[in-house]
C-alpha positions as CSV (number, residue, x, y, z in Angstrom):
1,X,37.5,113.2,-69.3
2,X,37.3,110.4,-72.0
3,X,34.0,109.3,-72.7
4,X,33.6,105.8,-71.6
5,X,37.0,104.0,-71.6
6,X,35.6,100.9,-72.6
7,X,38.6,100.2,-75.2
8,X,40.9,101.0,-72.0
9,X,38.9,98.5,-70.1
10,X,39.3,95.2,-72.7
11,X,42.8,96.0,-73.0
12,X,43.3,95.7,-69.3
13,X,41.6,92.2,-69.5
14,X,43.2,90.8,-72.6
15,X,46.4,92.6,-72.4
16,X,49.9,90.4,-71.9
17,X,50.5,93.1,-69.0
18,X,49.8,93.6,-65.8
19,X,47.5,96.6,-64.9
20,X,48.1,99.0,-62.0
21,X,44.3,100.3,-60.5
22,X,44.7,103.3,-58.7
23,X,43.1,103.3,-55.2
24,X,40.7,105.9,-54.3
25,X,43.8,108.3,-52.6
26,X,44.8,108.4,-56.5
27,X,47.8,106.0,-55.4
28,X,48.9,103.1,-57.3
29,X,47.2,99.8,-56.2
30,X,48.4,96.3,-56.7
31,X,48.8,94.6,-59.6
32,X,45.9,92.9,-61.4
33,X,46.7,89.5,-63.2
34,X,45.6,88.9,-66.8
35,X,42.5,86.9,-67.2
36,X,43.9,83.6,-68.8
37,X,46.6,83.4,-66.0
38,X,44.1,83.1,-63.4
39,X,41.5,80.7,-62.4
40,X,37.6,82.1,-62.0
41,X,37.7,81.9,-58.2
42,X,36.5,84.9,-56.5
43,X,37.4,84.4,-53.1
44,X,41.0,84.5,-54.4
45,X,40.9,87.3,-56.3
46,X,38.7,89.5,-54.3
47,X,40.9,92.8,-53.9
48,X,41.3,92.5,-58.0
49,X,37.5,92.7,-58.4
50,X,36.5,94.6,-55.4
51,X,39.6,97.2,-57.4
52,X,38.2,97.3,-60.7
53,X,34.5,97.5,-59.0
54,X,35.7,100.3,-57.1
55,X,37.9,101.9,-60.5
56,X,34.1,101.0,-62.7
57,X,32.2,102.7,-60.6
58,X,34.7,106.0,-60.3
59,X,34.4,106.2,-64.2
60,X,30.6,105.8,-64.2
61,X,29.4,107.9,-61.2
62,X,31.1,110.9,-63.8
63,X,29.1,110.2,-66.5
64,X,25.4,112.0,-67.2
65,X,23.3,109.3,-65.6
66,X,21.5,108.8,-69.8
67,X,24.7,107.7,-70.7
68,X,25.4,105.1,-67.9
69,X,23.0,102.3,-68.7
70,X,24.9,102.1,-72.3
71,X,27.9,102.6,-70.5
72,X,27.4,98.5,-68.8
73,X,25.3,97.1,-71.8
74,X,28.3,97.9,-74.3
75,X,30.2,96.1,-71.8
76,X,28.3,93.4,-71.9
77,X,27.8,93.0,-75.2
78,X,31.6,92.3,-76.1
79,X,32.2,88.9,-75.1
80,X,35.1,88.2,-77.2
81,X,37.5,89.9,-75.2
82,X,36.1,88.4,-71.4
83,X,35.3,84.5,-71.8
84,X,35.3,84.3,-67.8
85,X,32.8,86.7,-67.6
86,X,34.8,88.6,-65.4
87,X,34.5,92.3,-66.3
88,X,30.7,91.4,-67.1
89,X,29.7,90.4,-63.6
90,X,31.5,93.1,-62.0
91,X,29.6,95.5,-65.2
92,X,26.7,94.3,-63.4
93,X,27.4,95.3,-59.7
94,X,27.4,99.1,-61.4
95,X,23.6,98.7,-62.3
96,X,22.7,100.9,-58.9
97,X,24.1,103.7,-60.2
98,X,21.9,103.1,-63.7
99,X,18.4,105.4,-63.0
100,X,15.9,102.8,-62.1
101,X,13.7,103.2,-65.2
102,X,16.6,102.2,-67.3
103,X,17.6,98.8,-65.4
104,X,15.7,96.3,-66.9
105,X,17.6,96.8,-70.7
106,X,20.5,95.8,-68.3
107,X,18.8,92.3,-67.0
108,X,17.5,91.6,-69.5
109,X,21.0,91.6,-71.8
110,X,22.2,89.8,-68.9
111,X,19.4,86.9,-68.9
112,X,19.9,86.2,-72.3
113,X,23.7,85.7,-71.8
114,X,25.2,82.6,-72.7
115,X,27.3,82.5,-69.7
116,X,25.0,80.9,-66.8
117,X,27.2,82.7,-64.4
118,X,26.4,85.8,-65.8
119,X,22.6,85.2,-66.0
120,X,21.9,84.1,-62.2
121,X,24.1,87.5,-61.9
122,X,21.4,89.1,-63.5
123,X,18.3,87.7,-61.9
124,X,19.9,88.4,-58.7
125,X,19.8,91.7,-59.5
126,X,16.4,92.5,-59.9
127,X,16.0,93.8,-56.7
128,X,17.1,97.1,-58.4
129,X,14.0,97.2,-60.5
130,X,11.0,98.5,-59.7
131,X,8.7,96.3,-58.1
132,X,5.9,96.1,-60.3
133,X,8.8,94.9,-63.4
134,X,10.5,92.4,-61.7
135,X,8.3,89.3,-61.7
136,X,8.8,88.7,-65.1
137,X,12.2,88.4,-65.6
138,X,11.4,85.6,-63.0
139,X,8.7,83.7,-64.8
140,X,10.8,83.9,-68.1
141,X,14.3,82.5,-66.0
142,X,12.4,79.5,-64.7
143,X,10.8,78.9,-68.3
144,X,14.9,78.7,-69.8
145,X,16.6,77.4,-66.7
146,X,17.8,73.6,-67.7
147,X,19.7,72.7,-64.2
148,X,19.3,72.5,-60.0
149,X,21.4,75.4,-59.7
150,X,20.1,78.0,-62.0
151,X,16.3,76.9,-61.0
152,X,17.5,77.4,-57.4
153,X,18.6,81.1,-58.0
154,X,15.8,81.7,-60.1
155,X,13.4,81.0,-57.5
156,X,15.3,82.4,-54.5
157,X,14.4,85.5,-55.9
158,X,10.3,85.2,-55.5
159,X,11.3,87.3,-52.2
160,X,12.0,90.7,-53.7
161,X,8.5,90.1,-56.0
162,X,5.0,91.2,-55.0
163,X,2.4,88.4,-52.8
164,X,0.2,88.6,-55.8
165,X,3.1,87.4,-58.1
166,X,4.8,85.4,-55.8
167,X,1.4,82.9,-55.3
168,X,1.6,83.0,-58.6
169,X,5.0,81.8,-60.0
170,X,4.2,79.0,-57.4
171,X,1.2,78.1,-58.9
172,X,2.3,77.8,-62.5
173,X,6.0,76.4,-60.8
174,X,4.4,73.3,-59.3
175,X,2.5,72.3,-62.4
176,X,5.7,72.2,-64.6
177,X,7.5,69.4,-64.4
178,X,10.7,70.9,-65.6
179,X,10.8,72.9,-63.0
180,X,12.4,71.1,-59.2
181,X,9.1,71.1,-56.8
182,X,11.0,70.7,-54.1
183,X,12.6,74.3,-54.8
184,X,9.5,75.7,-55.6
185,X,8.0,74.1,-51.9
186,X,10.9,75.7,-50.2
187,X,9.7,79.4,-50.7
188,X,6.6,78.2,-49.0
189,X,7.8,81.4,-46.3
190,X,7.1,84.1,-49.1
191,X,3.5,83.8,-49.8
192,X,0.1,85.1,-47.4
193,X,-0.8,82.6,-45.2
194,X,-3.9,81.8,-46.2
195,X,-2.8,81.2,-49.6
196,X,-0.3,78.2,-48.3
197,X,-2.2,74.6,-47.2
198,X,-3.6,74.3,-50.7
199,X,0.2,74.3,-52.2
200,X,1.1,72.0,-49.3
201,X,-1.7,69.8,-50.3
202,X,-0.2,69.8,-53.7
203,X,3.4,68.9,-52.7
204,X,2.5,66.0,-50.7
205,X,0.8,64.4,-53.8
206,X,4.0,65.1,-55.8
207,X,5.2,62.1,-57.3
208,X,8.7,62.4,-56.6
209,X,9.9,61.8,-53.2
210,X,12.3,64.6,-52.3
211,X,9.3,67.1,-52.8
212,X,6.9,65.3,-50.8
213,X,9.7,65.3,-48.1
214,X,10.6,68.6,-48.5
215,X,6.9,69.5,-48.6
216,X,6.3,67.9,-44.7
217,X,9.1,70.3,-43.3
218,X,7.1,73.6,-44.6
219,X,4.0,72.3,-42.9
220,X,5.6,74.7,-40.5
221,X,4.7,77.6,-42.2
222,X,0.6,76.7,-42.6
223,X,-2.2,77.5,-39.8
224,X,-1.9,75.5,-36.7
225,X,-5.7,74.7,-37.3
226,X,-4.8,73.0,-40.7
227,X,-1.7,70.9,-39.6
228,X,-3.3,68.1,-38.2
229,X,-4.8,67.4,-41.6
230,X,-1.7,67.8,-43.5
231,X,0.2,65.5,-41.4
232,X,-3.1,62.8,-41.2
233,X,-2.5,63.5,-45.2
234,X,0.9,61.8,-44.4
235,X,-0.1,58.4,-43.4
236,X,-2.1,57.7,-46.8
237,X,1.6,58.1,-48.3
238,X,2.8,54.5,-49.1
239,X,6.9,55.5,-48.7
240,X,7.5,54.8,-44.7
241,X,10.3,57.5,-45.2
242,X,7.2,60.4,-45.6
243,X,5.3,58.6,-42.8
244,X,8.5,58.2,-40.7
245,X,8.8,62.2,-41.2
246,X,5.8,63.1,-40.6
247,X,6.1,61.6,-36.6
248,X,9.5,63.8,-36.2
249,X,8.1,67.0,-37.6
250,X,4.3,66.2,-36.2
251,X,5.5,66.0,-32.7
252,X,6.3,69.7,-32.4
253,X,4.1,71.0,-35.0
254,X,1.1,69.8,-33.7
255,X,-0.5,71.2,-30.5
256,X,0.0,68.6,-27.4
257,X,-3.7,67.2,-27.7
258,X,-3.1,66.3,-31.6
259,X,0.3,64.6,-30.9
260,X,-0.8,62.1,-29.1
261,X,-3.2,60.9,-31.7
262,X,-0.3,61.2,-34.6
263,X,1.9,59.2,-32.2
264,X,-0.6,56.8,-31.7
265,X,-1.1,56.1,-35.7
266,X,2.8,56.0,-35.8
267,X,2.8,53.2,-32.9
268,X,0.7,51.3,-35.3
269,X,2.4,51.5,-38.6
270,X,3.1,48.9,-40.4
271,X,6.7,49.9,-41.0
272,X,9.5,49.3,-38.2
273,X,11.1,53.0,-38.8
274,X,7.7,54.7,-38.2
275,X,7.3,52.9,-35.1
276,X,10.6,53.2,-33.7
277,X,10.3,57.2,-34.2
278,X,6.8,57.2,-32.7
279,X,8.2,55.4,-29.7
280,X,11.1,58.0,-29.3
281,X,8.8,60.7,-29.5
282,X,6.7,60.1,-26.0
283,X,8.1,62.5,-24.5
284,X,6.8,65.8,-26.1
285,X,3.4,65.0,-25.4
286,X,1.7,65.6,-21.8
287,X,2.8,63.4,-18.7
288,X,-0.9,62.0,-18.6
289,X,-1.0,60.8,-22.1
290,X,2.3,59.1,-22.1
291,X,1.6,55.5,-20.0
292,X,-1.2,54.7,-23.2
293,X,1.8,55.2,-25.7
294,X,4.1,53.2,-23.6
295,X,1.8,50.3,-23.1
296,X,1.1,50.0,-27.2
297,X,4.9,50.0,-27.6
298,X,5.5,47.6,-25.0
299,X,2.7,45.6,-26.6
300,X,4.2,45.8,-30.4
301,X,5.1,42.5,-31.8
302,X,8.5,43.7,-32.4
303,X,11.4,43.4,-29.8
304,X,13.0,46.7,-30.7
305,X,9.7,48.6,-30.2
306,X,9.3,46.9,-26.8
307,X,12.7,47.6,-25.7
308,X,12.5,51.8,-26.1
309,X,8.9,51.2,-24.8
310,X,10.3,49.6,-21.5
311,X,13.0,52.9,-21.6
312,X,10.1,55.3,-22.1
313,X,8.7,54.0,-18.5
314,X,11.2,56.5,-17.2
315,X,8.6,59.3,-18.5
316,X,5.6,58.3,-17.3
317,X,4.8,59.5,-13.6
318,X,5.9,57.7,-10.8
319,X,2.4,56.3,-9.7
320,X,1.3,55.2,-13.1
321,X,4.7,52.8,-13.6
322,X,3.6,49.6,-12.2
323,X,1.3,48.5,-14.2
324,X,3.4,48.9,-17.4
325,X,6.1,46.9,-15.1
326,X,4.0,43.9,-14.9
327,X,3.2,44.1,-18.6
328,X,6.7,44.6,-19.5
329,X,8.2,41.4,-16.9
330,X,6.2,39.1,-19.0
331,X,7.8,39.8,-22.2
332,X,8.7,37.1,-23.8
333,X,12.2,38.4,-24.7
334,X,14.6,37.2,-21.7
335,X,16.7,40.0,-22.0
336,X,13.5,42.4,-21.6
337,X,12.4,40.8,-18.8
338,X,15.9,41.1,-17.3
339,X,15.9,44.9,-17.6
340,X,13.2,44.7,-16.4
341,X,14.2,43.3,-12.7
342,X,17.3,46.1,-13.0
343,X,14.5,48.6,-14.1
344,X,12.7,48.2,-10.4
345,X,14.0,51.4,-8.9
346,X,11.8,53.5,-11.2
347,X,9.0,52.0,-8.8
348,X,7.7,53.6,-5.9
349,X,9.2,52.2,-2.7
350,X,6.6,50.5,-1.2
351,X,6.0,48.5,-4.8
352,X,8.8,47.3,-5.3
353,X,9.4,44.2,-3.4
354,X,5.6,43.1,-4.1
355,X,6.6,43.6,-8.2
356,X,9.9,41.4,-7.3
357,X,7.3,38.9,-5.7
358,X,5.1,38.9,-8.3
359,X,8.1,38.4,-10.9
360,X,9.4,35.3,-8.8
361,X,6.7,33.3,-9.3
362,X,6.8,32.8,-13.3
363,X,7.3,29.9,-14.4
364,X,10.3,30.2,-16.1
365,X,13.5,29.5,-14.1
366,X,16.0,32.5,-15.5
367,X,13.1,34.7,-14.7
368,X,12.7,34.2,-11.3
369,X,16.5,33.5,-10.7
370,X,16.6,37.6,-12.5
371,X,13.7,38.5,-9.9
372,X,16.7,38.1,-7.3
373,X,18.8,40.8,-8.7
374,X,16.1,43.0,-8.1
375,X,16.7,42.3,-4.1
376,X,20.1,45.1,-4.3
377,X,16.9,47.8,-4.7
378,X,15.1,46.9,-1.9
379,X,15.4,48.0,2.0
380,X,16.3,44.9,4.2
381,X,12.9,44.4,5.9
382,X,11.9,43.5,2.4
383,X,14.3,41.6,1.8
384,X,13.7,38.8,3.6
385,X,9.8,37.9,2.4
386,X,11.7,37.8,-1.2
387,X,14.3,35.2,-0.1
388,X,12.0,33.6,1.9
389,X,9.8,32.6,-1.1
390,X,13.2,32.0,-3.1
391,X,14.3,29.0,-0.3
392,X,11.1,27.0,-1.0
393,X,11.5,27.2,-5.1
394,X,11.6,23.9,-6.5
395,X,14.9,24.8,-8.9
396,X,18.3,24.1,-6.6
397,X,19.9,26.9,-8.8
398,X,17.2,29.6,-8.0
399,X,17.6,28.4,-3.5
400,X,21.2,28.5,-3.7
401,X,21.0,32.2,-4.9
402,X,18.5,32.4,-2.2
403,X,20.9,31.2,0.0
404,X,23.7,34.1,-0.7
405,X,21.2,36.5,-0.8
406,X,20.5,36.0,3.0
407,X,23.0,38.1,3.9
408,X,21.0,41.3,2.4
409,X,18.3,40.6,5.2
410,X,18.8,42.4,8.9
411,X,20.5,40.3,11.3
412,X,17.4,38.9,12.9
413,X,16.0,37.8,9.8
414,X,19.6,36.5,8.9
415,X,19.7,33.9,11.5
416,X,15.9,32.9,11.2
417,X,16.5,32.2,7.2
418,X,19.7,30.0,7.7
419,X,18.0,28.4,10.3
420,X,15.4,27.6,7.3
421,X,17.4,26.3,5.3
422,X,19.2,24.1,7.5
423,X,15.4,22.7,8.6
424,X,13.9,22.3,5.4
425,X,16.7,21.9,2.7
426,X,17.2,18.1,1.5
427,X,20.0,19.3,-0.8
428,X,24.1,18.2,0.9
429,X,25.8,21.1,-1.3
430,X,23.0,23.8,-0.4
431,X,23.2,22.7,3.2
432,X,27.1,22.8,3.3
433,X,27.3,25.9,1.5
434,X,24.4,27.6,4.2
435,X,26.3,26.1,7.1
436,X,29.5,27.8,5.7
437,X,27.9,31.2,5.4
438,X,26.3,31.3,8.7
439,X,29.5,30.4,10.5
440,X,31.4,33.0,8.4
441,X,28.3,35.5,9.3
442,X,28.4,34.6,13.3
443,X,32.1,35.2,13.3
444,X,32.2,38.8,12.0
445,X,29.6,39.5,14.2
446,X,31.3,37.7,17.3
447,X,34.7,40.0,16.4
448,X,32.3,42.8,16.2
């Protein structure tokens, strides 16, 4: 067998001809295009790369073990005929055939390469090294890394290191201003649970917004008893994004009891986006705690928060809704007040007529008119009391609406209500309307 055949590989890479690579059966495989004719896109070269790797693997396994490392190093050494690092990348895949105690020299050679894709590939192969040799390579590469992508690949290798080395690298990484602290924080899951809290606290104090945001997401990995303190720390942040994220993540990462305190803080926050986030997450606390949070929302100074709080009433146990509906019914915004009337079906049936009558006592004409819409949600026996009250209203538009709604009452009550209008109404137009409706109603009854 030839010694190493490196020259042959270089010739294959730089030749103006296409090279036929034999497959495992000794048959001729597909041709591999010369490097300068094809872009460096691995997906489009899958067959070519696999064929070259297979052939190089077949070559190296027949070498004595003590010659295999040198075979790869010689390929990595000559860069002149391999400008795109195609062959060198494939050579790195062969590191698994090299004795374990000789692999470090290959990784070191790759880390020193000026081609960043190749140096990253070298780093991605550190898991082939003895476990006690891996950390120095990660540290060395982190110190030389000068862009996000390279740093990301270096930091991801922390999972292949012993626990004590992971903690040390995380500590050094958060102290180094040239390393993305956000990337370091993402590896929180790789260190022991009891070591995580100090790093999370440090991440929440970082001047970089992305790092602080990323740290909140990693609180998932903190011990449960430490999470409340971390989320409370978020509320000391001046950026509303951090406080909003604290509400979003804390509302499911904290125990139920502590979620109430978190949402209460969120509802009292000075920024509307934080308050909105809190009111939207009321469903994440126990039912018996929801009424208090809805009440806070209904008393908020911002109309959008009050509207969301009203929608959240349906989450509250039905026996606790009446007091909340009363608060909402006196809202200064007329649209919310009308929504309250349309939402009267949220109440227990026994409370609906009483509630509509309470709303009807408002001094605002529009509110009294809107309240009559609630008759649609009442039983026949409850309609007449509300209609009778409306027929006595001082505003003609309210009395007119009440006359039109008499048909909602029971037949016996209808006769009594029409008679009340005929006896007491002074407005001729309304009297005429009542007579016409009564006549139509009588015609229908006689026809039946």
